[in-house]
N, CA, C and O atoms as a printed pandas DataFrame, in Angstrom:
     atom_number atom_name residue_name chain_id  residue_number  x_coord  y_coord  z_coord
0              1         N          LEU        A               1    7.255   -1.833  -11.236
1              2        CA          LEU        A               1    7.512   -0.751  -10.305
2              3         C          LEU        A               1    8.973   -0.314  -10.365
3              4         O          LEU        A               1    9.277    0.877  -10.293
4              5         N          TYR        A               2    9.859   -1.272  -10.495
5              6        CA          TYR        A               2   11.282   -0.954  -10.545
6              7         C          TYR        A               2   11.591   -0.072  -11.750
7              8         O          TYR        A               2   12.417    0.838  -11.669
8              9         N          GLN        A               3   10.921   -0.349  -12.868
9             10        CA          GLN        A               3   11.142    0.424  -14.085
10            11         C          GLN        A               3   10.504    1.812  -14.009
11            12         O          GLN        A               3   11.085    2.787  -14.487
12            13         N          SER        A               4    9.323    1.905  -13.416
13            14        CA          SER        A               4    8.577    3.163  -13.454
14            15         C          SER        A               4    8.878    4.114  -12.297
15            16         O          SER        A               4    8.622    5.311  -12.420
16            17         N          ALA        A               5    9.409    3.626  -11.188
17            18        CA          ALA        A               5    9.623    4.471  -10.007
18            19         C          ALA        A               5   10.518    5.685  -10.284
19            20         O          ALA        A               5   10.177    6.782   -9.844
20            21         N          PRO        A               6   11.641    5.543  -10.988
21            22        CA          PRO        A               6   12.464    6.737  -11.246
22            23         C          PRO        A               6   11.740    7.795  -12.089
23            24         O          PRO        A               6   11.886    8.993  -11.848
24            25         N          PHE        A               7   10.964    7.347  -13.071
25            26        CA          PHE        A               7   10.221    8.299  -13.902
26            27         C          PHE        A               7    9.137    8.999  -13.100
27            28         O          PHE        A               7    8.931   10.204  -13.244
28            29         N          GLN        A               8    8.447    8.247  -12.259
29            30        CA          GLN        A               8    7.419    8.849  -11.414
30            31         C          GLN        A               8    8.033    9.871  -10.462
31            32         O          GLN        A               8    7.470   10.946  -10.255
32            33         N          ALA        A               9    9.180    9.538   -9.888
33            34        CA          ALA        A               9    9.849   10.471   -8.971
34            35         C          ALA        A               9   10.245   11.749   -9.698
35            36         O          ALA        A               9   10.060   12.845   -9.167
36            37         N          ALA        A              10   10.786   11.623  -10.906
37            38        CA          ALA        A              10   11.204   12.807  -11.669
38            39         C          ALA        A              10   10.011   13.682  -12.031
39            40         O          ALA        A              10   10.071   14.906  -11.912
40            41         N          ILE        A              11    8.936   13.053  -12.471
41            42        CA          ILE        A              11    7.735   13.808  -12.852
42            43         C          ILE        A              11    7.155   14.533  -11.633
43            44         O          ILE        A              11    6.777   15.700  -11.724
44            45         N          LEU        A              12    7.088   13.836  -10.492
45            46        CA          LEU        A              12    6.546   14.464   -9.280
46            47         C          LEU        A              12    7.463   15.560   -8.745
47            48         O          LEU        A              12    6.986   16.550   -8.190
48            49         N          PHE        A              13    8.767   15.391   -8.905
49            50        CA          PHE        A              13    9.712   16.408   -8.449
50            51         C          PHE        A              13    9.507   17.716   -9.208
51            52         O          PHE        A              13    9.663   18.801   -8.647
52            53         N          VAL        A              14    9.154   17.603  -10.490
53            54        CA          VAL        A              14    8.928   18.797  -11.313
54            55         C          VAL        A              14    7.502   19.324  -11.147
55            56         O          VAL        A              14    7.295   20.518  -10.935
56            57         N          SER        A              15    6.517   18.418  -11.245
57            58        CA          SER        A              15    5.118   18.866  -11.247
58            59         C          SER        A              15    4.573   19.161   -9.850
59            60         O          SER        A              15    3.678   19.994   -9.705
60            61         N          GLY        A              16    5.099   18.490   -8.818
61            62        CA          GLY        A              16    4.581   18.670   -7.460
62            63         C          GLY        A              16    4.603   20.106   -6.978
63            64         O          GLY        A              16    3.566   20.622   -6.562
64            65         N          PRO        A              17    5.758   20.776   -7.019
65            66        CA          PRO        A              17    5.797   22.171   -6.570
66            67         C          PRO        A              17    4.903   23.091   -7.409
67            68         O          PRO        A              17    4.313   24.032   -6.878
68            69         N          LEU        A              18    4.802   22.825   -8.709
69            70        CA          LEU        A              18    3.946   23.660   -9.564
70            71         C          LEU        A              18    2.473   23.507   -9.197
71            72         O          LEU        A              18    1.753   24.495   -9.057
72            73         N          VAL        A              19    2.040   22.277   -9.043
73            74        CA          VAL        A              19    0.639   22.036   -8.674
74            75         C          VAL        A              19    0.366   22.583   -7.276
75            76         O          VAL        A              19   -0.690   23.165   -7.027
76            77         N          ASP        A              20    1.319   22.394   -6.368
77            78        CA          ASP        A              20    1.158   22.909   -5.013
78            79         C          ASP        A              20    0.995   24.428   -5.022
79            80         O          ASP        A              20    0.172   24.979   -4.291
80            81         N          GLN        A              21    1.790   25.093   -5.857
81            82        CA          GLN        A              21    1.694   26.558   -5.935
82            83         C          GLN        A              21    0.359   26.988   -6.542
83            84         O          GLN        A              21   -0.219   27.987   -6.115
84            85         N          LEU        A              22   -0.131   26.252   -7.523
85            86        CA          LEU        A              22   -1.434   26.581   -8.109
86            87         C          LEU        A              22   -2.561   26.410   -7.095
87            88         O          LEU        A              22   -3.495   27.212   -7.055
88            89         N          LEU        A              23   -2.471   25.372   -6.284
89            90        CA          LEU        A              23   -3.550   25.079   -5.340
90            91         C          LEU        A              23   -3.493   25.931   -4.075
91            92         O          LEU        A              23   -4.534   26.328   -3.551
92            93         N          THR        A              24   -2.298   26.213   -3.584
93            94        CA          THR        A              24   -2.184   26.926   -2.307
94            95         C          THR        A              24   -1.764   28.380   -2.442
95            96         O          THR        A              24   -1.813   29.134   -1.470
96            97         N          LYS        A              25   -1.353   28.778   -3.634
97            98        CA          LYS        A              25   -0.870   30.144   -3.892
98            99         C          LYS        A              25    0.372   30.459   -3.069
99           100         O          LYS        A              25    0.642   31.624   -2.773
100          101         N          GLN        A              26    1.135   29.420   -2.694
101          102        CA          GLN        A              26    2.368   29.600   -1.938
102          103         C          GLN        A              26    3.477   28.790   -2.604
103          104         O          GLN        A              26    3.226   27.735   -3.186
104          105         N          ASN        A              27    4.696   29.294   -2.512
105          106        CA          ASN        A              27    5.843   28.597   -3.070
106          107         C          ASN        A              27    6.413   27.657   -2.010
107          108         O          ASN        A              27    6.789   28.091   -0.921
108          109         N          VAL        A              28    6.474   26.384   -2.333
109          110        CA          VAL        A              28    6.941   25.391   -1.370
110          111         C          VAL        A              28    8.407   25.613   -0.999
111          112         O          VAL        A              28    8.816   25.281    0.114
112          113         N          PHE        A              29    9.198   26.167   -1.908
113          114        CA          PHE        A              29   10.612   26.390   -1.629
114          115         C          PHE        A              29   10.852   27.671   -0.828
115          116         O          PHE        A              29   11.936   27.843   -0.269
116          117         N          ALA        A              30    9.872   28.571   -0.758
117          118        CA          ALA        A              30   10.027   29.819   -0.021
118          119         C          ALA        A              30    9.578   29.692    1.432
119          120         O          ALA        A              30    9.768   30.620    2.218
120          121         N          HIS        A              31    8.993   28.570    1.794
121          122        CA          HIS        A              31    8.488   28.361    3.153
122          123         C          HIS        A              31    9.656   28.190    4.122
123          124         O          HIS        A              31   10.673   27.591    3.773
124          125         N          ASN        A              32    9.510   28.712    5.330
125          126        CA          ASN        A              32   10.528   28.575    6.359
126          127         C          ASN        A              32   10.206   27.326    7.192
127          128         O          ASN        A              32    9.307   27.345    8.033
128          129         N          TYR        A              33   10.944   26.257    6.949
129          130        CA          TYR        A              33   10.685   24.980    7.613
130          131         C          TYR        A              33   11.416   24.902    8.946
131          132         O          TYR        A              33   12.610   25.187    9.032
132          133         N          SER        A              34   10.683   24.513    9.982
133          134        CA          SER        A              34   11.298   24.326   11.299
134          135         C          SER        A              34   11.981   22.956   11.325
135          136         O          SER        A              34   11.682   22.100   10.492
136          137         N          PRO        A              35   12.885   22.745   12.267
137          138        CA          PRO        A              35   13.545   21.433   12.356
138          139         C          PRO        A              35   12.565   20.278   12.577
139          140         O          PRO        A              35   12.786   19.176   12.074
140          141         N          ILE        A              36   11.495   20.522   13.319
141          142        CA          ILE        A              36   10.503   19.464   13.558
142          143         C          ILE        A              36    9.801   19.104   12.251
143          144         O          ILE        A              36    9.593   17.926   11.958
144          145         N          VAL        A              37    9.437   20.114   11.469
145          146        CA          VAL        A              37    8.787   19.857   10.181
146          147         C          VAL        A              37    9.734   19.100    9.262
147          148         O          VAL        A              37    9.318   18.150    8.599
148          149         N          LEU        A              38   10.994   19.502    9.211
149          150        CA          LEU        A              38   11.981   18.801    8.387
150          151         C          LEU        A              38   12.151   17.350    8.842
151          152         O          LEU        A              38   12.300   16.451    8.014
152          153         N          ALA        A              39   12.129   17.125   10.151
153          154        CA          ALA        A              39   12.251   15.759   10.666
154          155         C          ALA        A              39   11.067   14.907   10.214
155          156         O          ALA        A              39   11.242   13.745    9.847
156          157         N          PHE        A              40    9.866   15.481   10.238
157          158        CA          PHE        A              40    8.694   14.730    9.794
158          159         C          PHE        A              40    8.714   14.489    8.284
159          160         O          PHE        A              40    8.252   13.448    7.816
160          161         N          ILE        A              41    9.241   15.439    7.527
161          162        CA          ILE        A              41    9.372   15.240    6.078
162          163         C          ILE        A              41   10.345   14.096    5.800
163          164         O          ILE        A              41   10.068   13.237    4.964
164          165         N          ILE        A              42   11.474   14.080    6.492
165          166        CA          ILE        A              42   12.450   13.005    6.313
166          167         C          ILE        A              42   11.876   11.663    6.759
167          168         O          ILE        A              42   12.073   10.650    6.088
168          169         N          LEU        A              43   11.170   11.652    7.884
169          170        CA          LEU        A              43   10.522   10.429    8.353
170          171         C          LEU        A              43    9.507    9.920    7.331
171          172         O          LEU        A              43    9.431    8.719    7.071
172          173         N          SER        A              44    8.738   10.826    6.759
173          174        CA          SER        A              44    7.767   10.455    5.739
174          175         C          SER        A              44    8.453    9.841    4.524
175          176         O          SER        A              44    7.962    8.864    3.958
176          177         N          CYS        A              45    9.585   10.412    4.123
177          178        CA          CYS        A              45   10.347    9.869    2.984
178          179         C          CYS        A              45   10.870    8.474    3.295
179          180         O          CYS        A              45   10.811    7.584    2.446
180          181         N          ILE        A              46   11.379    8.276    4.504
181          182        CA          ILE        A              46   11.897    6.960    4.896
182          183         C          ILE        A              46   10.778    5.927    4.894
183          184         O          ILE        A              46   10.963    4.810    4.411
184          185         N          ILE        A              47    9.621    6.294    5.430
185          186        CA          ILE        A              47    8.480    5.378    5.440
186          187         C          ILE        A              47    8.044    5.068    4.014
187          188         O          ILE        A              47    7.723    3.921    3.703
188          189         N          SER        A              48    8.026    6.065    3.150
189          190        CA          SER        A              48    7.631    5.860    1.760
190          191         C          SER        A              48    8.583    4.910    1.040
191          192         O          SER        A              48    8.141    4.010    0.326
192          193         N          VAL        A              49    9.872    5.106    1.223
193          194        CA          VAL        A              49   10.856    4.209    0.593
194          195         C          VAL        A              49   10.695    2.794    1.152
195          196         O          VAL        A              49   10.810    1.820    0.408
196          197         N          SER        A              50   10.433    2.674    2.437
197          198        CA          SER        A              50   10.231    1.355    3.040
198          199         C          SER        A              50    9.005    0.653    2.468
199          200         O          SER        A              50    9.040   -0.549    2.206
200          201         N          VAL        A              51    7.926    1.400    2.276
201          202        CA          VAL        A              51    6.717    0.824    1.687
202          203         C          VAL        A              51    6.990    0.352    0.263
203          204         O          VAL        A              51    6.580   -0.746   -0.113
204          205         N          ASN        A              52    7.680    1.171   -0.532
205          206        CA          ASN        A              52    7.997    0.769   -1.901
206          207         C          ASN        A              52    8.915   -0.445   -1.916
207          208         O          ASN        A              52    8.725   -1.349   -2.729
208          209         N          PHE        A              53    9.900   -0.482   -1.036
209          210        CA          PHE        A              53   10.806   -1.626   -0.981
210          211         C          PHE        A              53   10.058   -2.894   -0.592
211          212         O          PHE        A              53   10.290   -3.955   -1.171
212          213         N          SER        A              54    9.160   -2.788    0.388
213          214        CA          SER        A              54    8.380   -3.965    0.784
214          215         C          SER        A              54    7.462   -4.416   -0.349
215          216         O          SER        A              54    7.194   -5.609   -0.494
216          217         N          THR        A              55    6.980   -3.466   -1.154
217          218        CA          THR        A              55    6.166   -3.817   -2.317
218          219         C          THR        A              55    6.989   -4.641   -3.290
219          220         O          THR        A              55    6.517   -5.662   -3.789
220          221         N          PHE        A              56    8.219   -4.210   -3.568
221          222        CA          PHE        A              56    9.099   -4.973   -4.460
222          223         C          PHE        A              56    9.320   -6.378   -3.919
223          224         O          PHE        A              56    9.282   -7.347   -4.677
224          225         N          LEU        A              57    9.550   -6.497   -2.612
225          226        CA          LEU        A              57    9.800   -7.806   -2.015
226          227         C          LEU        A              57    8.581   -8.716   -2.110
227          228         O          LEU        A              57    8.705   -9.886   -2.471
228          229         N          VAL        A              58    7.411   -8.186   -1.789
229          230        CA          VAL        A              58    6.196   -9.004   -1.807
230          231         C          VAL        A              58    5.895   -9.477   -3.227
231          232         O          VAL        A              58    5.630  -10.661   -3.437
232          233         N          ILE        A              59    5.930   -8.583   -4.193
233          234        CA          ILE        A              59    5.631   -8.969   -5.565
234          235         C          ILE        A              59    6.708   -9.912   -6.096
235          236         O          ILE        A              59    6.398  -10.847   -6.835
236          237         N          GLY        A              60    7.978   -9.677   -5.727
237          238        CA          GLY        A              60    9.056  -10.541   -6.196
238          239         C          GLY        A              60    8.967  -11.953   -5.642
239          240         O          GLY        A              60    9.311  -12.910   -6.334
240          241         N          LYS        A              61    8.512  -12.095   -4.408
241          242        CA          LYS        A              61    8.444  -13.414   -3.770
242          243         C          LYS        A              61    7.107  -14.114   -3.986
243          244         O          LYS        A              61    7.037  -15.341   -3.909
244          245         N          THR        A              62    6.057  -13.366   -4.252
245          246        CA          THR        A              62    4.741  -13.995   -4.417
246          247         C          THR        A              62    4.197  -13.652   -5.805
247          248         O          THR        A              62    4.715  -14.112   -6.823
248          249         N          SER        A              63    3.152  -12.844   -5.821
249          250        CA          SER        A              63    2.551  -12.455   -7.099
250          251         C          SER        A              63    1.826  -11.125   -6.914
251          252         O          SER        A              63    1.577  -10.704   -5.784
252          253         N          PRO        A              64    1.487  -10.462   -8.023
253          254        CA          PRO        A              64    0.729   -9.211   -7.902
254          255         C          PRO        A              64   -0.629   -9.400   -7.232
255          256         O          PRO        A              64   -1.112   -8.501   -6.543
256          257         N          VAL        A              65   -1.242  -10.560   -7.429
257          258        CA          VAL        A              65   -2.546  -10.810   -6.793
258          259         C          VAL        A              65   -2.388  -10.871   -5.276
259          260         O          VAL        A              65   -3.206  -10.323   -4.537
260          261         N          THR        A              66   -1.339  -11.536   -4.822
261          262        CA          THR        A              66   -1.084  -11.591   -3.377
262          263         C          THR        A              66   -0.857  -10.194   -2.823
263          264         O          THR        A              66   -1.316   -9.872   -1.727
264          265         N          TYR        A              67   -0.152   -9.368   -3.577
265          266        CA          TYR        A              67    0.079   -7.989   -3.149
266          267         C          TYR        A              67   -1.257   -7.243   -3.009
267          268         O          TYR        A              67   -1.445   -6.487   -2.055
268          269         N          GLN        A              68   -2.178   -7.450   -3.949
269          270        CA          GLN        A              68   -3.491   -6.805   -3.862
270          271         C          GLN        A              68   -4.263   -7.288   -2.639
271          272         O          GLN        A              68   -4.919   -6.502   -1.955
272          273         N          VAL        A              69   -4.177   -8.595   -2.370
273          274        CA          VAL        A              69   -4.852   -9.145   -1.189
274          275         C          VAL        A              69   -4.280   -8.517    0.078
275          276         O          VAL        A              69   -5.026   -8.157    0.989
276          277         N          LEU        A              70   -2.961   -8.388    0.133
277          278        CA          LEU        A              70   -2.350   -7.724    1.296
278          279         C          LEU        A              70   -2.792   -6.267    1.410
279          280         O          LEU        A              70   -2.955   -5.745    2.513
280          281         N          GLY        A              71   -2.985   -5.618    0.267
281          282        CA          GLY        A              71   -3.480   -4.244    0.289
282          283         C          GLY        A              71   -4.875   -4.151    0.889
283          284         O          GLY        A              71   -5.176   -3.224    1.640
284          285         N          HIS        A              72   -5.725   -5.118    0.551
285          286        CA          HIS        A              72   -7.073   -5.136    1.133
286          287         C          HIS        A              72   -7.006   -5.431    2.633
287          288         O          HIS        A              72   -7.747   -4.847    3.423
288          289         N          LEU        A              73   -6.114   -6.338    3.011
289          290        CA          LEU        A              73   -5.943   -6.629    4.434
290          291         C          LEU        A              73   -5.492   -5.374    5.178
291          292         O          LEU        A              73   -5.977   -5.086    6.273
292          293         N          LYS        A              74   -4.571   -4.637    4.583
293          294        CA          LYS        A              74   -4.095   -3.393    5.202
294          295         C          LYS        A              74   -5.252   -2.409    5.400
295          296         O          LYS        A              74   -5.362   -1.779    6.451
296          297         N          THR        A              75   -6.110   -2.280    4.389
297          298        CA          THR        A              75   -7.261   -1.381    4.504
298          299         C          THR        A              75   -8.185   -1.815    5.634
299          300         O          THR        A              75   -8.665   -0.984    6.405
300          301         N          CYS        A              76   -8.433   -3.112    5.729
301          302        CA          CYS        A              76   -9.277   -3.623    6.819
302          303         C          CYS        A              76   -8.655   -3.321    8.175
303          304         O          CYS        A              76   -9.351   -2.929    9.112
304          305         N          LEU        A              77   -7.341   -3.506    8.275
305          306        CA          LEU        A              77   -6.659   -3.234    9.546
306          307         C          LEU        A              77   -6.678   -1.754    9.892
307          308         O          LEU        A              77   -6.848   -1.394   11.056
308          309         N          VAL        A              78   -6.505   -0.894    8.898
309          310        CA          VAL        A              78   -6.545    0.551    9.143
310          311         C          VAL        A              78   -7.927    0.953    9.673
311          312         O          VAL        A              78   -8.028    1.708   10.640
312          313         N          LEU        A              79   -8.983    0.448    9.042
313          314        CA          LEU        A              79  -10.338    0.766    9.508
314          315         C          LEU        A              79  -10.577    0.223   10.914
315          316         O          LEU        A              79  -11.166    0.901   11.756
316          317         N          THR        A              80  -10.120   -0.998   11.162
317          318        CA          THR        A              80  -10.326   -1.613   12.474
318          319         C          THR        A              80   -9.552   -0.872   13.560
319          320         O          THR        A              80  -10.099   -0.585   14.624
320          321         N          PHE        A              81   -8.277   -0.560   13.297
321          322        CA          PHE        A              81   -7.494    0.176   14.282
322          323         C          PHE        A              81   -8.040    1.590   14.471
323          324         O          PHE        A              81   -8.010    2.118   15.583
324          325         N          GLY        A              82   -8.533    2.203   13.411
325          326        CA          GLY        A              82   -9.141    3.524   13.540
326          327         C          GLY        A              82  -10.340    3.484   14.469
327          328         O          GLY        A              82  -10.542    4.387   15.281
328          329         N          TYR        A              83  -11.135    2.425   14.341
329          330        CA          TYR        A              83  -12.292    2.276   15.213
330          331         C          TYR        A              83  -11.850    1.979   16.645
331          332         O          TYR        A              83  -12.382    2.548   17.598
332          333         N          THR        A              84  -10.866    1.079   16.786
333          334        CA          THR        A              84  -10.435    0.644   18.113
334          335         C          THR        A              84   -9.663    1.726   18.861
335          336         O          THR        A              84   -9.954    2.012   20.022
336          337         N          LEU        A              85   -8.691    2.319   18.200
337          338        CA          LEU        A              85   -7.807    3.269   18.886
338          339         C          LEU        A              85   -8.320    4.705   18.869
339          340         O          LEU        A              85   -8.169    5.439   19.846
340          341         N          LEU        A              86   -8.930    5.102   17.748
341          342        CA          LEU        A              86   -9.347    6.499   17.600
342          343         C          LEU        A              86  -10.844    6.710   17.758
343          344         O          LEU        A              86  -11.331    7.840   17.729
344          345         N          HIS        A              87  -11.561    5.617   17.925
345          346        CA          HIS        A              87  -13.008    5.648   18.101
346          347         C          HIS        A              87  -13.725    6.286   16.910
347          348         O          HIS        A              87  -14.744    6.957   17.069
348          349         N          ASP        A              88  -13.160    6.060   15.689
349          350        CA          ASP        A              88  -13.863    6.488   14.479
350          351         C          ASP        A              88  -15.113    5.636   14.326
351          352         O          ASP        A              88  -15.070    4.428   14.562
352          353         N          PRO        A              89  -16.213    6.240   13.938
353          354        CA          PRO        A              89  -17.431    5.436   13.808
354          355         C          PRO        A              89  -17.362    4.511   12.597
355          356         O          PRO        A              89  -16.831    4.874   11.548
356          357         N          PHE        A              90  -17.903    3.321   12.763
357          358        CA          PHE        A              90  -18.045    2.370   11.662
358          359         C          PHE        A              90  -19.389    2.615   11.001
359          360         O          PHE        A              90  -20.404    2.766   11.680
360          361         N          THR        A              91  -19.393    2.655    9.699
361          362        CA          THR        A              91  -20.667    2.739    8.974
362          363         C          THR        A              91  -20.995    1.347    8.452
363          364         O          THR        A              91  -20.143    0.459    8.431
364          365         N          ASP        A              92  -22.233    1.173    8.037
365          366        CA          ASP        A              92  -22.634   -0.112    7.448
366          367         C          ASP        A              92  -21.770   -0.431    6.236
367          368         O          ASP        A              92  -21.426   -1.588    5.993
368          369         N          ARG        A              93  -21.427    0.592    5.490
369          370        CA          ARG        A              93  -20.601    0.405    4.296
370          371         C          ARG        A              93  -19.211   -0.115    4.675
371          372         O          ARG        A              93  -18.683   -0.995    3.996
372          373         N          ASN        A              94  -18.611    0.412    5.746
373          374        CA          ASN        A              94  -17.314   -0.076    6.218
374          375         C          ASN        A              94  -17.389   -1.546    6.606
375          376         O          ASN        A              94  -16.533   -2.346    6.226
376          377         N          ILE        A              95  -18.413   -1.888    7.358
377          378        CA          ILE        A              95  -18.551   -3.262    7.845
378          379         C          ILE        A              95  -18.750   -4.231    6.686
379          380         O          ILE        A              95  -18.110   -5.282    6.641
380          381         N          VAL        A              96  -19.630   -3.889    5.749
381          382        CA          VAL        A              96  -19.865   -4.757    4.590
382          383         C          VAL        A              96  -18.589   -4.880    3.761
383          384         O          VAL        A              96  -18.254   -5.972    3.303
384          385         N          GLY        A              97  -17.882   -3.782    3.566
385          386        CA          GLY        A              97  -16.638   -3.820    2.803
386          387         C          GLY        A              97  -15.589   -4.703    3.451
387          388         O          GLY        A              97  -14.914   -5.476    2.771
388          389         N          ILE        A              98  -15.452   -4.589    4.767
389          390        CA          ILE        A              98  -14.485   -5.417    5.485
390          391         C          ILE        A              98  -14.872   -6.896    5.389
391          392         O          ILE        A              98  -14.013   -7.749    5.164
392          393         N          LEU        A              99  -16.141   -7.193    5.555
393          394        CA          LEU        A              99  -16.585   -8.593    5.475
394          395         C          LEU        A              99  -16.354   -9.176    4.079
395          396         O          LEU        A              99  -15.915  -10.319    3.949
396          397         N          ILE        A             100  -16.647   -8.401    3.043
397          398        CA          ILE        A             100  -16.414   -8.871    1.675
398          399         C          ILE        A             100  -14.917   -9.091    1.438
399          400         O          ILE        A             100  -14.519  -10.089    0.837
400          401         N          ALA        A             101  -14.097   -8.159    1.912
401          402        CA          ALA        A             101  -12.647   -8.295    1.727
402          403         C          ALA        A             101  -12.113   -9.520    2.469
403          404         O          ALA        A             101  -11.295  -10.263    1.927
404          405         N          ILE        A             102  -12.561   -9.733    3.685
405          406        CA          ILE        A             102  -12.099  -10.894    4.454
406          407         C          ILE        A             102  -12.564  -12.192    3.791
407          408         O          ILE        A             102  -11.810  -13.163    3.735
408          409         N          PHE        A             103  -13.786  -12.213    3.296
409          410        CA          PHE        A             103  -14.289  -13.387    2.581
410          411         C          PHE        A             103  -13.435  -13.657    1.343
411          412         O          PHE        A             103  -13.063  -14.800    1.080
412          413         N          GLY        A             104  -13.125  -12.607    0.586
413          414        CA          GLY        A             104  -12.288  -12.758   -0.603
414          415         C          GLY        A             104  -10.890  -13.233   -0.255
415          416         O          GLY        A             104  -10.333  -14.080   -0.954
416          417         N          MET        A             105  -10.311  -12.700    0.820
417          418        CA          MET        A             105   -8.985  -13.146    1.253
418          419         C          MET        A             105   -9.014  -14.613    1.668
419          420         O          MET        A             105   -8.081  -15.365    1.388
420          421         N          GLY        A             106  -10.079  -15.006    2.327
421          422        CA          GLY        A             106  -10.218  -16.413    2.720
422          423         C          GLY        A             106  -10.299  -17.324    1.508
423          424         O          GLY        A             106   -9.646  -18.366    1.463
424          425         N          LEU        A             107  -11.101  -16.932    0.525
425          426        CA          LEU        A             107  -11.193  -17.724   -0.706
426          427         C          LEU        A             107   -9.846  -17.792   -1.419
427          428         O          LEU        A             107   -9.434  -18.861   -1.870
428          429         N          TYR        A             108   -9.173  -16.672   -1.519
429          430        CA          TYR        A             108   -7.869  -16.645   -2.180
430          431         C          TYR        A             108   -6.885  -17.569   -1.462
431          432         O          TYR        A             108   -6.162  -18.327   -2.109
432          433         N          SER        A             109   -6.855  -17.509   -0.142
433          434        CA          SER        A             109   -5.958  -18.366    0.637
434          435         C          SER        A             109   -6.313  -19.840    0.435
435          436         O          SER        A             109   -5.426  -20.681    0.291
436          437         N          TYR        A             110   -7.596  -20.147    0.424
437          438        CA          TYR        A             110   -8.037  -21.529    0.233
438          439         C          TYR        A             110   -7.580  -22.060   -1.124
439          440         O          TYR        A             110   -7.023  -23.155   -1.206
440          441         N          PHE        A             111   -7.811  -21.292   -2.184
441          442        CA          PHE        A             111   -7.429  -21.752   -3.515
442          443         C          PHE        A             111   -5.908  -21.819   -3.687
443          444         O          PHE        A             111   -5.408  -22.703   -4.382
444          445         N          CYS        A             112   -5.172  -20.901   -3.068
445          446        CA          CYS        A             112   -3.702  -20.980   -3.102
446          447         C          CYS        A             112   -3.217  -22.233   -2.395
447          448         O          CYS        A             112   -2.300  -22.901   -2.872
448          449         N          THR        A             113   -3.825  -22.556   -1.263
449          450        CA          THR        A             113   -3.450  -23.759   -0.526
450          451         C          THR        A             113   -3.747  -25.008   -1.342
451          452         O          THR        A             113   -2.935  -25.932   -1.394
452          453         N          GLN        A             114   -4.914  -25.033   -1.979
453          454        CA          GLN        A             114   -5.272  -26.189   -2.814
454          455         C          GLN        A             114   -4.294  -26.352   -3.976
455          456         O          GLN        A             114   -3.892  -27.468   -4.306
456          457         N          GLU        A             115   -3.916  -25.231   -4.594
457          458        CA          GLU        A             115   -2.975  -25.284   -5.712
458          459         C          GLU        A             115   -1.603  -25.771   -5.250
459          460         O          GLU        A             115   -0.956  -26.553   -5.946
460          461         N          ASN        A             116   -1.162  -25.314   -4.089
461          462        CA          ASN        A             116    0.125  -25.760   -3.554
462          463         C          ASN        A             116    0.105  -27.245   -3.219
463          464         O          ASN        A             116    1.101  -27.940   -3.424
464          465         N          LYS        A             117   -1.019  -27.739   -2.704
465          466        CA          LYS        A             117   -1.137  -29.167   -2.408
466          467         C          LYS        A             117   -1.043  -29.991   -3.687
467          468         O          LYS        A             117   -0.412  -31.048   -3.706
468          469         N          LYS        A             118   -1.672  -29.505   -4.756
469          470        CA          LYS        A             118   -1.609  -30.213   -6.033
470          471         C          LYS        A             118   -0.176  -30.233   -6.564
471          472         O          LYS        A             118    0.279  -31.250   -7.088
472          473         N          LYS        A             119    0.531  -29.117   -6.428
473          474        CA          LYS        A             119    1.917  -29.051   -6.895
474          475         C          LYS        A             119    2.811  -29.991   -6.098
475          476         O          LYS        A             119    3.712  -30.615   -6.657
476          477         N          GLN        A             120    2.565  -30.094   -4.791
477          478        CA          GLN        A             120    3.387  -30.976   -3.967
478          479         C          GLN        A             120    3.082  -32.443   -4.244
479          480         O          GLN        A             120    3.973  -33.289   -4.176
480          481         N          ALA        A             121    1.828  -32.743   -4.556
481          482        CA          ALA        A             121    1.443  -34.126   -4.848
482          483         C          ALA        A             121    1.997  -34.576   -6.190
483          484         O          ALA        A             121    2.278  -35.761   -6.372
484          485         N          ASP        A             122    2.156  -33.670   -7.116
485          486        CA          ASP        A             122    2.649  -33.977   -8.456
486          487         C          ASP        A             122    3.850  -33.075   -8.768
487          488         O          ASP        A             122    3.720  -32.102   -9.511
488          489         N          PRO        A             123    5.018  -33.400   -8.200
489          490        CA          PRO        A             123    6.169  -32.496   -8.329
490          491         C          PRO        A             123    6.685  -32.334   -9.761
491          492         O          PRO        A             123    7.339  -31.334  -10.060
492          493         N          LEU        A             124    6.410  -33.283  -10.648
493          494        CA          LEU        A             124    6.893  -33.184  -12.025
494          495         C          LEU        A             124    5.981  -32.343  -12.909
495          496         O          LEU        A             124    6.372  -31.942  -14.006
496          497         N          GLY        A             125    4.802  -32.081  -12.448
497          498        CA          GLY        A             125    3.890  -31.197  -13.174
498          499         C          GLY        A             125    3.139  -31.861  -14.302
499          500         O          GLY        A             125    2.631  -31.149  -15.169
500          501         N          SER        A             126    3.033  -33.161  -14.352
501          502        CA          SER        A             126    2.260  -33.925  -15.361
502          503         C          SER        A             126    2.023  -33.178  -16.642
503          504         O          SER        A             126    1.051  -32.431  -16.762
504          505         N          GLN        A             127    2.883  -33.367  -17.583
505          506        CA          GLN        A             127    2.755  -32.626  -18.838
506          507         C          GLN        A             127    2.073  -33.393  -19.873
507          508         O          GLN        A             127    1.889  -32.901  -20.986
């Protein structure tokens, strides 16, 4: 991510306005932005940078698999909070997906714990 983020930003900076103009028939730079809209754009950028930074931290301290597990947990939480706070309806597909994800996270946690116990029991790594 550290290597690819600058290239992705450059490509999106060039292609984003072009694609936006093709899809909406409006020029993003010609729009008259109010201060509230600008504040939300800046807030969105800050949140985006924070998410990317937290991604770097999680992958740097753990592993890409752990990052994927956290991503699934985030999806489960978004669906659950959407149901709880916004009263979005749950479908059978949502419920089954959440249960499968939670089961997978539980298995992953169990196997990580078992592996850590083995490493602690044999600190030299028996070669």
